[in-house]
C-alpha positions in Angstrom: -21.4 5.7 2.9 -18.0 7.3 2.3 -15.7 5.1 0.4 -12.0 5.5 -0.4 -10.8 3.6 -3.4 -7.0 3.2 -3.6 -5.7 2.5 -7.1 -9.0 3.8 -8.4 -7.5 5.3 -11.6 -6.2 1.9 -12.7 -8.0 -0.6 -14.9 -9.8 -2.6 -12.2 -10.2 0.2 -9.7 -11.7 2.6 -12.3 -14.3 0.0 -13.2 -15.2 -0.5 -9.6 -15.5 3.3 -9.2 -17.7 3.4 -12.3 -20.0 0.7 -10.9 -20.2 2.4 -7.5 -21.0 5.8 -9.1 -23.7 4.3 -11.4 -25.3 1.9 -9.0 -25.0 3.5 -5.5 -25.3 6.8 -3.8 -22.1 6.3 -1.9 -19.7 9.3 -1.6 -16.5 8.1 -3.5 -13.0 9.4 -3.2 -10.3 7.9 -5.5 -6.7 7.9 -4.3 -4.0 7.1 -6.9 -0.4 8.1 -7.6 -1.1 7.8 -11.4 2.1 5.8 -12.0 0.1 3.3 -14.1 -3.4 4.7 -13.7 -5.0 7.6 -15.6 -7.0 10.4 -14.1 -9.2 10.5 -17.2 -10.5 7.0 -16.1 -12.1 8.4 -13.0 -15.6 9.2 -13.9 -17.1 9.6 -10.5 -16.1 11.0 -7.1 -13.3 13.1 -5.9 -9.7 12.5 -6.7 -6.6 12.7 -4.4 -3.2 12.2 -6.0 -1.0 10.6 -3.4 1.3 7.7 -3.0 0.8 5.0 -0.3 4.5 5.2 0.5 3.9 8.7 1.9 2.9 7.4 5.3 2.2 10.9 6.8 0.0 11.9 3.9 -1.9 8.6 4.1 -2.5 9.1 7.8 -3.8 12.7 7.1 -6.1 11.4 4.3 -7.6 8.6 6.5 -7.8 10.8 9.6 -9.5 13.7 7.9 -11.6 11.7 5.4 -14.0 10.1 7.8 -14.4 7.1 5.5 -16.7 4.2 6.3 -14.8 1.8 4.0 -11.6 1.4 2.0 -11.5 -0.6 -1.2 -7.8 -1.3 -1.9 -6.5 -1.8 -5.5 -3.2 0.1 -5.3 -0.5 -2.4 -6.1 2.5 -3.0 -8.3 1.8 -5.9 -10.7 4.2 -6.1 -13.6 5.7 -9.6 -13.3 9.0 -9.1 -15.1 9.7 -5.9 -13.1 8.8 -7.6 -9.9 11.5 -10.2 -10.5 14.1 -7.5 -11.3 13.0 -5.2 -8.4 11.6 -7.5 -5.6 12.2 -5.0 -2.8 10.2 -2.3 -4.6 7.3 -4.7 -5.0 7.5 -5.9 -1.5 7.5 -2.3 -0.1 4.6 -1.2 -2.3 2.4 -4.4 -2.1 3.2 -5.3 1.6 4.6 -2.5 3.7 2.4 0.2 2.1 -0.7 -1.9 2.5 0.2 -2.7 6.1 0.4 1.0 6.8 -2.9 1.7 5.1 -4.5 -1.0 7.3 -2.9 0.4 10.4 -4.3 3.9 9.6 -7.8 2.4 9.0 -7.7 0.6 12.3 -6.4 3.7 14.1 -9.1 6.0 12.7 -12.0 3.6 12.8 -12.4 2.6 9.2 -13.9 -0.8 9.9 -14.6 -2.0 6.4 -11.5 -2.8 4.3 
């Protein structure tokens, strides 16, 4: 199974990628913008540096990737900043996720 893990360089995402790499034979691709994640945390799979706000790039990645599943951890989560910049958090956590889901539906990724 080909799995795309968004936010896979962050704390939770990198642990999920590690478990997938150690306990399965799935083909893993990590997508992260590295704003709060670290590429060194990615111990398994391929890496794509991209931001979910780049809708054209995300469409290209989903279309060309032939993924069976997407595990989505890419999100903004710093509470004080979210209070100061609510639109930034809304766009990243809601609009970008909605676009990701749209691309998955459009290109037949049925496990999200």
